[in-house]
Backbone as CSV, one residue per row, in Angstrom:
resi,resn,N_x,N_y,N_z,CA_x,CA_y,CA_z,C_x,C_y,C_z
1,MET,26.279,-70.722,-28.609,25.013,-70.030,-28.701,25.041,-68.838,-27.742
2,ALA,24.661,-67.692,-28.274,24.676,-66.457,-27.485,23.503,-66.457,-26.517
3,SER,23.732,-65.830,-25.408,22.684,-65.761,-24.388,21.549,-64.859,-24.883
4,SER,20.314,-65.290,-24.666,19.155,-64.511,-25.116,18.860,-63.348,-24.172
5,LEU,19.494,-63.367,-23.005,19.274,-62.296,-22.040,20.465,-61.335,-22.062
6,SER,20.381,-60.360,-22.939,21.435,-59.348,-22.997,21.253,-58.385,-21.815
7,PRO,22.253,-57.560,-21.524,22.113,-56.602,-20.417,20.892,-55.686,-20.576
8,LEU,20.552,-55.338,-21.818,19.376,-54.506,-22.045,18.098,-55.261,-21.687
9,ASN,18.017,-56.539,-22.064,16.839,-57.345,-21.740,16.737,-57.593,-20.237
10,ILE,17.862,-57.789,-19.583,17.844,-57.993,-18.128,17.321,-56.732,-17.442
11,LYS,17.807,-55.571,-17.886,17.358,-54.309,-17.293,15.870,-54.086,-17.550
12,ARG,15.416,-54.381,-18.770,14.001,-54.212,-19.118,13.133,-55.149,-18.286
13,THR,13.566,-56.392,-18.108,12.826,-57.364,-17.291,12.769,-56.901,-15.834
14,LYS,13.893,-56.401,-15.344,13.944,-55.904,-13.968,12.993,-54.722,-13.788
15,ASN,12.981,-53.773,-14.735,12.103,-52.612,-14.646,10.630,-53.016,-14.709
16,LEU,10.294,-53.942,-15.591,8.905,-54.413,-15.683,8.477,-55.136,-14.410
17,SER,9.387,-55.900,-13.829,9.081,-56.586,-12.573,8.831,-55.586,-11.448
18,LEU,9.672,-54.549,-11.364,9.475,-53.507,-10.353,8.164,-52.762,-10.565
19,LEU,7.803,-52.484,-11.822,6.539,-51.824,-12.121,5.361,-52.699,-11.700
20,PHE,5.423,-53.963,-12.027,4.354,-54.899,-11.667,4.233,-55.010,-10.145
21,LEU,5.366,-55.100,-9.459,5.362,-55.171,-7.993,4.794,-53.890,-7.380
22,SER,5.132,-52.745,-7.953,4.611,-51.467,-7.453,3.100,-51.389,-7.617
23,ILE,2.584,-51.854,-8.739,1.134,-51.847,-8.969,0.432,-52.766,-7.976
24,ILE,1.011,-53.921,-7.714,0.423,-54.850,-6.731,0.408,-54.212,-5.341
25,ILE,1.515,-53.589,-4.967,1.577,-52.930,-3.654,0.564,-51.795,-3.574
26,LEU,0.398,-51.033,-4.650,-0.576,-49.948,-4.674,-1.995,-50.481,-4.470
27,PHE,-2.354,-51.534,-5.188,-3.700,-52.078,-5.032,-3.907,-52.697,-3.657
28,LEU,-2.886,-53.353,-3.119,-3.006,-53.899,-1.763,-3.167,-52.784,-0.724
29,SER,-2.444,-51.695,-0.908,-2.582,-50.584,0.040,-3.967,-49.947,-0.073
30,PHE,-4.526,-49.875,-1.285,-5.902,-49.393,-1.437,-6.879,-50.311,-0.716
31,LYS,-6.658,-51.606,-0.854,-7.555,-52.589,-0.226,-7.471,-52.488,1.297
32,ILE,-6.255,-52.412,1.832,-6.067,-52.335,3.287,-6.627,-51.027,3.834
33,SER,-6.463,-49.930,3.088,-6.903,-48.615,3.547,-8.381,-48.354,3.282
34,ASN,-9.067,-49.296,2.678,-10.490,-49.161,2.328,-10.737,-47.976,1.394
35,VAL,-9.834,-47.778,0.433,-10.011,-46.735,-0.558,-11.007,-47.230,-1.590
36,ASP,-12.045,-46.429,-1.796,-13.065,-46.782,-2.775,-12.742,-46.037,-4.073
37,ILE,-12.275,-46.758,-5.076,-11.821,-46.142,-6.320,-12.959,-45.401,-7.033
38,PRO,-14.180,-45.953,-7.125,-15.248,-45.185,-7.786,-15.523,-43.843,-7.082
39,THR,-15.494,-43.825,-5.748,-15.699,-42.567,-5.026,-14.553,-41.604,-5.307
40,LEU,-13.354,-42.136,-5.372,-12.185,-41.316,-5.679,-12.320,-40.705,-7.073
41,LEU,-12.763,-41.484,-8.043,-12.933,-40.983,-9.406,-14.090,-39.991,-9.494
42,ASN,-15.157,-40.197,-8.713,-16.271,-39.243,-8.697,-15.823,-37.907,-8.115
43,GLY,-14.914,-37.926,-7.158,-14.415,-36.698,-6.558,-13.566,-35.888,-7.515
44,LEU,-13.090,-36.528,-8.561,-12.291,-35.831,-9.558,-13.092,-34.721,-10.226
45,SER,-14.383,-34.921,-10.404,-15.216,-33.886,-11.030,-15.273,-32.636,-10.150
46,TYR,-15.278,-32.807,-8.826,-15.268,-31.649,-7.925,-13.942,-30.887,-8.036
47,SER,-12.858,-31.627,-8.171,-11.554,-30.986,-8.325,-11.497,-30.190,-9.626
48,LEU,-12.016,-30.757,-10.692,-12.025,-30.054,-11.977,-12.926,-28.823,-11.915
49,ALA,-14.056,-28.919,-11.211,-14.949,-27.759,-11.061,-14.244,-26.643,-10.292
50,LEU,-13.479,-26.990,-9.279,-12.724,-25.999,-8.512,-11.690,-25.312,-9.393
51,ILE,-11.007,-26.078,-10.216,-10.007,-25.500,-11.121,-10.681,-24.587,-12.140
52,ARG,-11.868,-24.991,-12.646,-12.591,-24.145,-13.604,-13.014,-22.818,-12.968
53,GLU,-13.329,-22.830,-11.660,-13.706,-21.591,-10.975,-12.501,-20.675,-10.763
54,MET,-11.319,-21.257,-10.684,-10.113,-20.446,-10.450,-9.566,-19.823,-11.734
55,ILE,-9.885,-20.401,-12.874,-9.330,-19.923,-14.137,-10.474,-19.450,-15.018
56,PRO,-10.503,-18.252,-15.456,-9.630,-17.129,-15.133,-9.965,-16.571,-13.745
57,PRO,-9.009,-15.933,-13.099,-9.266,-15.405,-11.758,-10.308,-14.283,-11.787
58,ASP,-11.091,-14.219,-10.717,-12.131,-13.199,-10.592,-11.646,-12.122,-9.623
59,PHE,-11.338,-10.940,-10.148,-10.843,-9.854,-9.319,-11.929,-8.836,-8.983
60,SER,-13.181,-9.242,-9.072,-14.251,-8.307,-8.752,-14.269,-7.980,-7.253
61,ARG,-13.699,-8.843,-6.442,-13.626,-8.591,-4.992,-12.184,-8.275,-4.585
62,TRP,-11.509,-7.432,-5.334,-10.100,-7.145,-5.113,-9.842,-6.521,-3.752
63,GLN,-10.809,-5.749,-3.225,-10.585,-5.126,-1.918,-10.500,-6.173,-0.818
64,LYS,-11.383,-7.169,-0.878,-11.341,-8.230,0.132,-10.066,-9.054,-0.019
65,ILE,-9.675,-9.321,-1.246,-8.439,-10.069,-1.497,-7.243,-9.300,-0.948
66,LEU,-7.227,-7.982,-1.156,-6.132,-7.157,-0.660,-6.090,-7.154,0.868
67,LEU,-7.239,-7.013,1.511,-7.286,-7.013,2.977,-6.829,-8.352,3.548
68,LEU,-7.260,-9.451,2.946,-6.845,-10.768,3.425,-5.358,-11.010,3.175
69,SER,-4.830,-10.464,2.079,-3.388,-10.586,1.817,-2.589,-9.814,2.852
70,ILE,-3.049,-8.614,3.202,-2.374,-7.820,4.237,-2.454,-8.541,5.579
71,GLU,-3.600,-9.148,5.870,-3.745,-9.898,7.118,-2.774,-11.079,7.167
72,THR,-2.591,-11.753,6.044,-1.656,-12.878,5.979,-0.223,-12.418,6.222
73,ILE,0.138,-11.294,5.630,1.487,-10.751,5.847,1.656,-10.351,7.306
74,ALA,0.618,-9.766,7.900,0.685,-9.368,9.310,0.829,-10.586,10.218
75,ILE,0.128,-11.668,9.900,0.266,-12.904,10.688,1.705,-13.391,10.631
76,GLY,2.286,-13.395,9.446,3.679,-13.821,9.304,4.643,-12.900,10.043
77,PHE,4.394,-11.587,9.967,5.267,-10.627,10.641,5.212,-10.815,12.154
78,TRP,4.003,-10.827,12.714,3.870,-10.944,14.174,4.334,-12.299,14.670
79,GLY,4.067,-13.347,13.893,4.554,-14.677,14.282,6.065,-14.722,14.333
80,THR,6.717,-14.120,13.335,8.174,-14.116,13.292,8.763,-13.237,14.392
81,LEU,8.177,-12.069,14.625,8.677,-11.165,15.657,8.569,-11.794,17.048
82,LEU,7.399,-12.325,17.369,7.217,-12.956,18.684,8.104,-14.188,18.824
83,ASP,8.266,-14.898,17.730,9.125,-16.078,17.753,10.570,-15.708,18.046
84,ALA,11.050,-14.648,17.424,12.433,-14.221,17.669,12.616,-13.795,19.122
85,ILE,11.619,-13.120,19.679,11.692,-12.675,21.072,11.733,-13.873,22.015
86,ILE,10.986,-14.912,21.700,10.945,-16.113,22.552,12.173,-16.996,22.315
87,SER,12.611,-17.093,21.074,13.674,-18.037,20.712,15.056,-17.639,21.213
88,LEU,15.337,-16.361,21.276,16.671,-15.944,21.698,16.974,-16.386,23.130
89,PRO,16.096,-16.115,24.110,16.385,-16.631,25.453,16.412,-18.163,25.506
90,LEU,15.507,-18.804,24.768,15.521,-20.270,24.749,16.832,-20.793,24.169
91,GLY,17.365,-20.093,23.166,18.651,-20.484,22.596,19.782,-20.354,23.607
92,PHE,19.765,-19.272,24.396,20.783,-19.098,25.435,20.649,-20.162,26.521
93,PHE,19.417,-20.458,26.915,19.209,-21.489,27.937,19.614,-22.869,27.424
94,SER,19.442,-23.118,26.129,19.751,-24.432,25.565,21.234,-24.635,25.304
95,ALA,21.964,-23.549,25.109,23.395,-23.658,24.806,24.157,-24.073,26.061
96,LYS,25.047,-25.032,25.913,25.802,-25.545,27.064,26.801,-24.538,27.619
97,ASN,27.282,-23.635,26.784,28.299,-22.700,27.248,27.719,-21.421,27.855
98,THR,26.390,-21.286,27.898,25.805,-20.087,28.496,24.831,-20.400,29.634
99,SER,24.621,-21.672,29.941,23.725,-22.010,31.046,24.227,-23.269,31.742
100,ILE,23.669,-23.523,32.905,24.076,-24.717,33.652,23.523,-25.962,32.970
101,ASP,24.115,-27.105,33.274,23.767,-28.350,32.586,22.299,-28.722,32.717
102,VAL,21.748,-28.562,33.923,20.349,-28.941,34.141,19.429,-28.067,33.301
103,LEU,19.665,-26.751,33.321,18.843,-25.829,32.546,19.011,-26.074,31.053
104,SER,20.235,-26.348,30.634,20.491,-26.633,29.226,19.738,-27.885,28.778
105,SER,19.782,-28.927,29.599,19.088,-30.175,29.246,17.578,-29.978,29.202
106,LEU,17.038,-29.277,30.184,15.588,-29.023,30.201,15.167,-28.166,29.006
107,SER,15.941,-27.140,28.722,15.612,-26.271,27.589,15.701,-27.028,26.267
108,LYS,16.736,-27.844,26.120,16.860,-28.625,24.885,15.702,-29.603,24.729
109,GLY,15.259,-30.192,25.840,14.107,-31.081,25.782,12.850,-30.343,25.370
110,PHE,12.648,-29.142,25.931,11.484,-28.336,25.582,11.530,-27.907,24.123
111,VAL,12.701,-27.496,23.658,12.859,-27.094,22.260,12.603,-28.289,21.338
112,SER,13.083,-29.460,21.728,12.837,-30.662,20.917,11.351,-30.994,20.868
113,LEU,10.665,-30.802,21.980,9.215,-31.027,22.009,8.511,-30.055,21.076
114,LEU,8.914,-28.788,21.104,8.305,-27.803,20.201,8.529,-28.182,18.742
115,ARG,9.728,-28.672,18.443,10.040,-29.039,17.060,9.367,-30.323,16.624
116,ALA,9.058,-31.198,17.576,8.503,-32.508,17.226,7.052,-32.421,16.766
117,ILE,6.343,-31.401,17.201,4.932,-31.271,16.831,4.845,-30.486,15.523
118,PRO,4.214,-31.056,14.503,4.123,-30.356,13.213,3.302,-29.071,13.334
119,ASP,3.607,-28.116,12.464,2.917,-26.837,12.522,1.416,-26.959,12.275
120,ILE,1.005,-27.920,11.473,-0.423,-28.098,11.220,-1.144,-28.544,12.490
121,MET,-0.440,-29.297,13.351,-1.053,-29.707,14.619,-1.214,-28.505,15.547
122,TYR,-0.230,-27.616,15.562,-0.383,-26.381,16.341,-1.579,-25.586,15.822
123,ALA,-1.726,-25.521,14.503,-2.856,-24.794,13.924,-4.177,-25.417,14.375
124,VAL,-4.261,-26.739,14.339,-5.492,-27.421,14.775,-5.757,-27.153,16.253
125,ILE,-4.711,-27.224,17.069,-4.860,-26.992,18.512,-5.373,-25.579,18.776
126,PHE,-4.770,-24.584,18.136,-5.155,-23.202,18.416,-6.482,-22.824,17.777
127,VAL,-6.789,-23.370,16.613,-8.101,-23.097,16.015,-9.199,-23.714,16.878
128,THR,-8.933,-24.903,17.418,-9.914,-25.552,18.288,-10.081,-24.790,19.594
129,SER,-8.981,-24.299,20.142,-9.064,-23.666,21.461,-9.513,-22.208,21.402
130,ILE,-9.094,-21.430,20.411,-9.478,-20.011,20.395,-10.275,-19.611,19.166
131,GLY,-10.483,-20.515,18.228,-11.293,-20.217,17.052,-10.447,-19.813,15.856
132,ILE,-11.120,-19.776,14.710,-10.442,-19.412,13.470,-10.172,-17.916,13.494
133,GLY,-8.983,-17.551,13.100,-8.636,-16.136,13.056,-7.145,-15.932,13.041
134,PRO,-6.740,-14.675,12.979,-5.314,-14.380,12.894,-4.536,-14.805,14.134
135,LEU,-5.151,-14.710,15.322,-4.436,-15.074,16.541,-4.022,-16.545,16.527
136,ALA,-4.900,-17.406,16.059,-4.559,-18.831,15.972,-3.386,-19.044,15.015
137,GLY,-3.373,-18.312,13.914,-2.263,-18.424,12.965,-0.952,-17.930,13.548
138,VAL,-1.010,-16.800,14.254,0.204,-16.254,14.867,0.752,-17.235,15.891
139,LEU,-0.118,-17.763,16.756,0.345,-18.690,17.793,0.899,-19.981,17.199
140,ALA,0.273,-20.481,16.151,0.786,-21.692,15.503,2.183,-21.440,14.932
141,LEU,2.372,-20.282,14.302,3.699,-19.943,13.783,4.718,-19.804,14.900
142,VAL,4.328,-19.129,15.978,5.259,-18.893,17.077,5.708,-20.211,17.688
143,PHE,4.786,-21.078,18.008,5.150,-22.311,18.704,5.998,-23.223,17.831
144,HIS,5.633,-23.374,16.572,6.408,-24.278,15.732,7.790,-23.699,15.424
145,THR,7.824,-22.444,15.032,9.084,-21.852,14.622,10.003,-21.587,15.811
146,ALA,9.429,-21.428,17.011,10.264,-21.210,18.198,11.201,-22.394,18.418
147,GLY,10.720,-23.588,18.197,11.576,-24.758,18.360,12.720,-24.775,17.365
148,ILE,12.414,-24.428,16.127,13.433,-24.453,15.084,14.469,-23.338,15.304
149,LEU,13.969,-22.123,15.533,14.878,-20.997,15.693,15.693,-21.100,16.977
150,SER,15.099,-21.628,18.043,15.846,-21.813,19.301,17.004,-22.775,19.102
151,LYS,16.762,-23.827,18.338,17.841,-24.785,18.065,18.956,-24.114,17.264
152,PHE,18.591,-23.312,16.272,19.607,-22.593,15.502,20.413,-21.662,16.394
153,PHE,19.723,-20.897,17.256,20.419,-19.984,18.159,21.355,-20.756,19.086
154,ALA,20.862,-21.853,19.663,21.686,-22.635,20.590,22.938,-23.170,19.893
155,GLU,22.783,-23.685,18.685,23.940,-24.207,17.959,24.916,-23.088,17.599
156,ALA,24.402,-21.923,17.233,25.282,-20.796,16.910,26.027,-20.326,18.156
157,ILE,25.338,-20.285,19.286,25.975,-19.839,20.531,27.022,-20.846,20.987
158,GLU,26.733,-22.130,20.840,27.692,-23.164,21.260,28.935,-23.187,20.383
159,SER,28.826,-22.709,19.166,29.972,-22.787,18.251,30.812,-21.507,18.231
160,ILE,30.574,-20.566,19.145,31.358,-19.324,19.151,32.790,-19.599,19.599
161,ASP,33.661,-18.696,19.216,35.066,-18.775,19.621,35.166,-18.356,21.088
162,ARG,35.857,-19.132,21.892,35.974,-18.859,23.330,36.941,-17.722,23.647
163,LYS,37.820,-17.376,22.736,38.842,-16.358,23.025,38.237,-14.986,23.356
164,PRO,37.269,-14.467,22.584,36.678,-13.181,22.976,35.951,-13.248,24.329
165,VAL,35.319,-14.372,24.615,34.638,-14.538,25.905,35.656,-14.456,27.036
166,GLU,36.764,-15.184,26.890,37.802,-15.169,27.927,38.436,-13.787,28.064
167,ALA,38.599,-13.081,26.952,39.206,-11.745,27.000,38.307,-10.761,27.741
168,ILE,37.022,-10.812,27.482,36.100,-9.893,28.152,35.943,-10.268,29.620
169,GLU,35.941,-11.578,29.921,35.887,-11.997,31.325,37.141,-11.537,32.072
170,ALA,38.281,-11.523,31.386,39.547,-11.100,32.020,39.545,-9.622,32.376
171,THR,38.728,-8.838,31.692,38.650,-7.407,32.013,37.777,-7.156,33.229
172,GLY,37.113,-8.192,33.731,36.258,-8.044,34.902,34.824,-7.704,34.555
173,SER,34.443,-7.880,33.316,33.086,-7.558,32.888,32.088,-8.525,33.523
174,HIS,30.881,-8.046,33.754,29.827,-8.904,34.298,29.283,-9.805,33.200
175,ARG,28.430,-10.746,33.577,27.941,-11.779,32.648,27.194,-11.172,31.458
176,LEU,26.367,-10.140,31.698,25.641,-9.507,30.595,26.594,-8.835,29.607
177,GLY,27.685,-8.287,30.117,28.681,-7.689,29.237,29.336,-8.729,28.355
178,VAL,29.614,-9.885,28.923,30.198,-10.979,28.138,29.231,-11.411,27.048
179,VAL,27.964,-11.568,27.433,26.952,-11.980,26.450,26.826,-10.922,25.349
180,ARG,26.769,-9.657,25.750,26.555,-8.581,24.784,27.729,-8.408,23.824
181,TYR,28.949,-8.449,24.338,30.097,-8.109,23.490,30.848,-9.316,22.931
182,ALA,30.653,-10.504,23.484,31.404,-11.662,22.988,30.518,-12.716,22.321
183,ILE,29.236,-12.763,22.715,28.378,-13.818,22.166,27.434,-13.279,21.106
184,LEU,26.746,-12.186,21.417,25.833,-11.603,20.431,26.652,-10.928,19.337
185,PRO,26.174,-10.985,18.106,26.929,-10.346,17.015,26.888,-8.823,17.114
């Protein structure tokens, strides 16, 4: 007698079991989180109303839209520029081959702290402390991205070839000359 559980039936049973288990976990998580399903479904009408207001787009206030778009680009530009200015020295301080061990460890810890805090938390901190506006956006971008870019700079500096550094040091060049001609691109 052939087995009634063919590989296809076993796979189908396994998939149905996983689906059933997922639904149970979903409902248990709703129960634990105190999610009220009727309130959630009532909120769906607000979401649909928002979508209806967006389609078709209303360009009657195009001047305000243009000004706010320019402001957004300016926030990104200034955040990136200030971040690059801050991140380059932090990258040098964090790299083991360009700073002393204590400074490198402290800088790496500070950079890790900057990276550990999500950008939305920086936004909340700066909006709370200085108010809503472009400055809060610029500072949130600077602080979050400084951690990321500093780490990239430090890793790039640590992975440079030592031969050009040794060659420039052999000519008697000072430390800034070594940094300028052997480390920076």
